[in-house]
C-alpha positions as CSV (number, residue, x, y, z in Angstrom):
1,L,0.0,0.0,0.0
2,T,2.8,2.5,1.0
3,D,5.5,0.7,-1.0
4,Q,7.5,0.2,2.3
5,I,9.7,-2.9,2.6
6,T,9.3,-5.4,5.4
7,R,11.7,-5.6,8.4
8,E,13.3,-8.8,7.0
9,E,13.9,-7.1,3.6
10,A,15.4,-4.1,5.3
11,L,17.8,-6.3,7.3
12,E,18.8,-8.1,4.1
13,E,19.4,-4.8,2.4
14,I,21.5,-3.5,5.3
15,N,23.7,-6.6,5.2
16,K,24.6,-6.1,1.6
17,P,27.9,-4.1,0.9
18,P,27.1,-0.5,0.0
19,Y,29.3,-0.6,-3.1
20,D,30.6,-3.3,-5.4
21,E,34.3,-4.0,-4.8
22,E,35.0,-3.7,-8.6
23,K,33.3,-0.3,-8.6
24,I,35.5,0.9,-5.7
25,K,38.6,-0.2,-7.5
26,T,37.5,1.6,-10.6
27,E,36.7,4.8,-8.8
28,I,40.1,4.8,-6.9
29,Q,41.9,4.3,-10.2
30,F,39.9,7.1,-11.8
31,V,40.7,9.5,-8.9
32,S,44.4,8.6,-8.9
33,N,44.6,9.2,-12.6
34,K,42.9,12.6,-12.3
35,L,45.2,13.6,-9.5
36,E,48.2,12.2,-11.5
37,I,49.4,10.1,-8.6
38,S,49.7,6.3,-8.1
39,V,46.9,4.3,-6.6
40,E,49.3,3.4,-3.7
41,E,49.9,7.0,-3.0
42,L,46.1,7.8,-3.0
43,I,45.5,4.8,-0.6
44,S,48.3,6.1,1.7
45,Y,46.5,9.5,1.8
46,L,43.2,7.8,2.6
47,N,44.8,5.9,5.4
48,L,46.3,9.0,7.1
49,P,44.8,10.0,10.5
50,K,41.7,12.1,10.1
51,K,42.1,15.9,10.9
52,T,39.6,18.6,11.8
53,F,39.8,22.4,11.8
54,K,40.9,22.1,15.5
55,D,44.2,20.5,14.4
56,F,45.2,23.8,12.6
57,K,45.7,27.4,13.7
58,N,42.4,29.3,13.4
59,Q,40.3,32.0,15.0
60,D,38.0,29.6,16.9
61,P,39.2,30.6,20.4
62,I,38.3,34.3,19.6
63,Y,34.8,33.3,18.5
64,Q,34.4,31.1,21.6
65,L,35.5,34.0,23.9
66,G,33.2,36.4,22.1
67,N,30.3,33.9,22.4
68,K,30.8,33.6,26.1
69,F,30.9,37.4,26.5
70,L,27.7,37.8,24.5
71,N,26.0,35.0,26.6
72,L,27.0,36.8,29.8
73,L,25.2,39.9,28.4
74,N,22.3,37.8,27.2
75,I,22.8,38.9,23.7
76,E,22.3,36.3,21.0
77,S,25.4,35.7,18.9
78,G,25.2,35.5,15.2
79,G,26.5,32.5,13.2
80,K,30.1,31.9,12.4
81,R,31.4,33.0,9.1
């Protein structure tokens, strides 16, 4: 009636891999060719530890200080740039 799948069908769908292994290999080869690097180099980049903006010098502490000051004055702060 609503074109929903059953719980059992959903569990089967979840257990399937999201991408075909051959498709992944093809995509990695495509990206490495576009970047003009080897597949091994691309894989090494993908295996590096993940980083966030907090790992680099930025102005976040200034925004946090300003936000605390505005909260003390009960003034709503605007969004970050």
